[in-house]
VMD Tcl script that draws the C-alpha trace (Angstrom):
set ca {
  {157.21 8.72 110.33}
  {157.89 12.48 110.57}
  {154.40 13.18 109.26}
  {152.91 10.97 111.98}
  {154.95 12.78 114.63}
  {153.81 16.12 113.26}
  {150.15 15.10 113.36}
  {150.60 13.83 116.92}
  {152.03 17.18 118.00}
  {149.19 19.01 116.25}
  {146.59 16.87 118.03}
  {148.21 17.53 121.38}
  {148.43 21.32 121.09}
  {145.26 22.00 119.09}
  {142.01 20.41 120.23}
  {140.31 21.52 116.98}
  {142.84 19.55 114.95}
  {142.29 16.60 117.32}
  {138.50 16.84 116.94}
  {138.57 17.04 113.16}
  {141.29 14.46 112.44}
  {140.70 11.86 115.15}
  {136.98 12.23 115.91}
  {135.58 13.43 112.60}
  {133.92 16.39 114.36}
  {133.92 19.73 112.54}
  {133.18 22.47 115.10}
  {131.18 25.64 114.69}
  {133.25 28.82 115.21}
  {132.16 29.15 118.85}
  {132.93 25.48 119.46}
  {136.41 25.99 118.01}
  {136.85 28.95 120.39}
  {135.93 26.69 123.31}
  {138.19 23.86 122.17}
  {141.16 26.20 121.82}
  {140.56 28.22 124.96}
  {143.14 27.97 127.73}
  {141.11 30.01 130.22}
  {141.03 28.55 133.71}
  {137.31 29.33 133.94}
  {134.79 29.23 131.12}
  {131.11 30.09 131.36}
  {128.89 28.78 128.55}
  {125.43 30.33 128.29}
  {124.16 28.24 125.40}
  {120.67 27.43 124.17}
  {119.26 23.93 124.15}
  {120.63 21.63 121.43}
  {123.48 24.01 120.60}
  {126.13 21.30 121.00}
  {127.64 22.43 124.29}
  {127.66 18.95 125.86}
  {129.22 17.40 122.77}
  {131.95 20.03 122.66}
  {132.79 19.81 126.34}
  {132.92 16.02 126.02}
  {135.72 16.55 123.48}
  {137.48 18.97 125.86}
  {137.26 16.32 128.60}
  {138.68 13.63 126.34}
  {141.48 15.82 124.96}
  {142.48 16.81 128.50}
  {142.52 13.19 129.68}
  {144.69 12.06 126.76}
  {147.21 14.90 126.68}
  {147.19 16.21 130.28}
  {147.03 13.07 132.42}
  {145.06 13.48 135.61}
  {141.51 13.55 136.93}
  {138.62 14.90 134.84}
  {135.29 15.34 136.63}
  {131.96 15.73 134.81}
  {129.19 16.89 137.15}
  {125.48 17.01 136.28}
  {122.32 17.71 138.32}
  {121.05 14.10 138.10}
  {122.42 10.59 137.66}
  {120.74 10.27 134.26}
  {122.29 13.50 132.99}
  {125.72 12.57 134.32}
  {125.58 9.26 132.46}
  {124.50 11.02 129.25}
  {127.52 13.32 129.34}
  {129.85 10.44 130.19}
  {128.38 8.39 127.33}
  {129.33 11.16 124.88}
  {132.90 11.14 126.17}
  {133.10 7.37 125.84}
  {131.58 7.33 122.35}
  {134.31 9.70 121.17}
  {137.01 7.73 122.99}
  {135.96 4.41 121.45}
  {135.83 5.94 117.97}
  {139.56 6.72 118.00}
  {141.85 4.60 115.86}
  {144.11 3.04 116.94}
  {142.11 2.22 120.04}
  {143.31 3.81 123.28}
  {143.52 1.03 125.91}
  {141.47 1.37 129.08}
  {142.43 0.14 132.53}
  {138.87 0.57 133.81}
  {135.52 1.10 132.11}
  {132.06 1.27 133.68}
  {128.89 3.38 133.42}
  {130.27 6.38 135.28}
  {134.07 6.28 135.11}
  {137.03 5.06 133.12}
  {140.78 5.01 133.51}
  {143.12 5.40 130.55}
  {146.44 3.61 130.24}
  {148.25 6.94 130.84}
  {146.73 7.13 134.35}
  {144.01 9.66 133.53}
  {140.57 9.12 135.04}
  {137.29 10.48 133.71}
  {134.57 10.38 136.36}
  {130.94 11.42 135.95}
  {128.96 12.38 139.04}
  {125.39 13.45 139.87}
  {124.88 16.78 141.60}
  {125.23 15.69 145.19}
  {127.87 17.59 147.21}
  {128.76 14.44 149.16}
  {129.80 12.63 145.96}
  {132.62 15.06 145.10}
  {134.25 15.70 148.46}
  {136.56 12.70 148.14}
  {138.22 14.01 144.97}
  {141.14 16.43 144.84}
  {143.29 18.39 142.37}
  {141.37 17.64 139.16}
  {142.80 18.78 135.83}
  {139.32 19.76 134.68}
  {135.83 20.05 136.18}
  {132.87 20.32 133.81}
  {129.53 21.25 135.36}
  {126.63 20.44 133.02}
  {123.36 22.38 133.41}
  {125.07 24.54 136.03}
  {121.94 26.66 136.36}
  {120.21 23.66 137.93}
  {123.04 22.51 140.20}
  {122.55 23.55 143.86}
  {124.85 26.17 145.32}
  {126.08 23.61 147.85}
  {127.49 21.59 144.94}
  {129.50 24.57 143.69}
  {130.76 25.11 147.24}
  {131.99 21.51 147.30}
  {133.70 21.73 143.88}
  {135.62 25.01 144.16}
  {138.00 23.99 147.00}
  {139.22 21.05 144.87}
  {140.75 23.54 142.43}
  {142.61 25.53 145.07}
  {146.01 23.86 144.76}
  {146.19 21.93 141.49}
  {145.61 24.78 139.04}
  {142.81 22.86 137.34}
  {140.34 24.35 134.90}
  {136.55 24.53 135.17}
  {133.77 24.84 132.63}
  {130.27 25.78 133.79}
  {127.67 25.35 131.06}
  {123.93 25.81 131.09}
  {120.93 27.52 129.70}
  {119.66 30.10 132.22}
  {117.40 29.14 135.11}
  {116.18 32.45 136.47}
  {118.00 35.26 138.24}
  {119.30 33.25 141.12}
  {121.90 30.70 142.05}
  {125.50 29.94 141.27}
  {125.35 30.10 137.46}
  {123.48 33.40 137.35}
  {125.79 35.01 139.90}
  {128.85 33.71 138.05}
  {127.62 34.95 134.66}
  {126.79 38.39 136.04}
  {129.67 38.98 138.42}
  {132.31 36.24 138.01}
  {135.80 37.69 137.56}
  {138.47 36.35 135.19}
  {136.00 34.09 133.38}
  {135.78 33.67 129.62}
  {132.12 33.89 128.60}
  {130.57 32.34 125.50}
  {126.89 32.94 124.71}
  {125.10 31.14 121.89}
  {121.43 31.69 121.08}
  {119.08 29.61 118.95}
  {119.41 31.77 115.82}
  {123.21 31.46 116.07}
  {123.11 27.65 115.91}
  {123.15 26.38 112.31}
  {121.43 23.12 113.28}
  {118.31 24.85 114.61}
  {115.96 26.08 111.90}
  {114.12 29.39 111.94}
  {110.87 27.44 111.51}
  {111.55 25.42 114.65}
  {112.39 28.55 116.64}
  {109.14 30.19 115.56}
  {107.25 27.10 116.68}
  {109.01 27.13 120.05}
  {108.26 30.82 120.51}
  {104.54 30.07 120.08}
  {104.53 26.97 122.26}
  {106.73 28.24 125.10}
  {105.64 31.86 125.17}
  {108.01 34.85 125.13}
  {109.48 34.41 128.62}
  {110.38 30.72 128.46}
  {111.54 31.11 124.85}
  {113.85 33.93 125.92}
  {115.29 31.69 128.63}
  {115.67 28.51 126.59}
  {116.74 29.93 123.22}
  {117.98 33.48 123.77}
  {120.09 32.99 126.88}
  {118.11 35.49 128.96}
  {117.97 35.25 132.74}
  {114.30 35.90 133.40}
  {112.39 36.38 136.62}
  {110.06 33.76 137.99}
  {106.80 34.13 136.05}
  {104.88 33.96 139.33}
  {106.35 37.20 140.66}
  {104.20 40.32 140.50}
  {107.10 42.63 139.68}
  {110.26 41.91 137.73}
  {113.69 42.55 139.18}
  {114.30 45.75 137.18}
  {111.26 47.39 138.77}
  {112.27 46.23 142.23}
  {115.85 47.47 141.80}
  {114.63 50.80 140.45}
  {112.49 51.24 143.56}
  {115.41 50.60 145.93}
  {117.04 54.04 145.88}
  {118.90 55.74 148.70}
  {118.91 59.35 147.47}
  {115.52 60.43 148.84}
  {115.41 63.46 151.08}
  {113.69 63.05 154.45}
  {110.18 64.42 154.85}
  {110.17 67.87 156.49}
  {108.92 67.89 160.04}
  {105.62 69.63 160.58}
  {105.51 72.37 163.11}
  {103.92 71.35 166.35}
}
mol new
graphics top color blue
foreach p $ca { graphics top sphere $p radius 0.5 }
foreach p [lrange $ca 0 end-1] q [lrange $ca 1 end] { graphics top cylinder $p $q radius 0.2 }
display resetview
């Protein structure tokens, strides 16, 4: 009995313990950092197939179980939103004993403790009816329109909820790029292809050849690159925009 109580307390205060004991998921070191983070704002610049969606699905589930309230999972498209929600539900249904659900459909569920997990596509109009979420996860934030971010942020104004923005880069523009470069009070985690133990060096070499250096740098090295169609990259443009030039001397009439 006391041992069961002790494990229950451990699961509640340590999401890594919860993931390992109840879900059978052993996290990488960076995933453990994410699971244990209490930062109100996390930015995840992670390469493709690094496990960021899986890990944030565990964060969503842990929050819903132990901090009852609303958890929103936002993705650029309906298909992506359902994929993220499916990962949350797969973990939830793997728990023994089974946690009873009051509601269960393709895009939302309600737990018996009153928590709701809702998955939404990246349309600003779909989120305006929600308020005071415990957690907002934005998947592929580099591809979510700025208007979506503008609709999400006011929801967090009064409830003290947390947010996680995760993505691989999508150029030097938009909400995710601006947040990664200039966002204040955010915890940043960056994971590249070579840092992920499930991605082989052979595969990365193949991707480097197939994608070319610029797209490879974006997809697997977490680099914010300029649009390949531009004639000059942003460093050259910024270097040209100086304000310390002396005026030309006037010629005598």
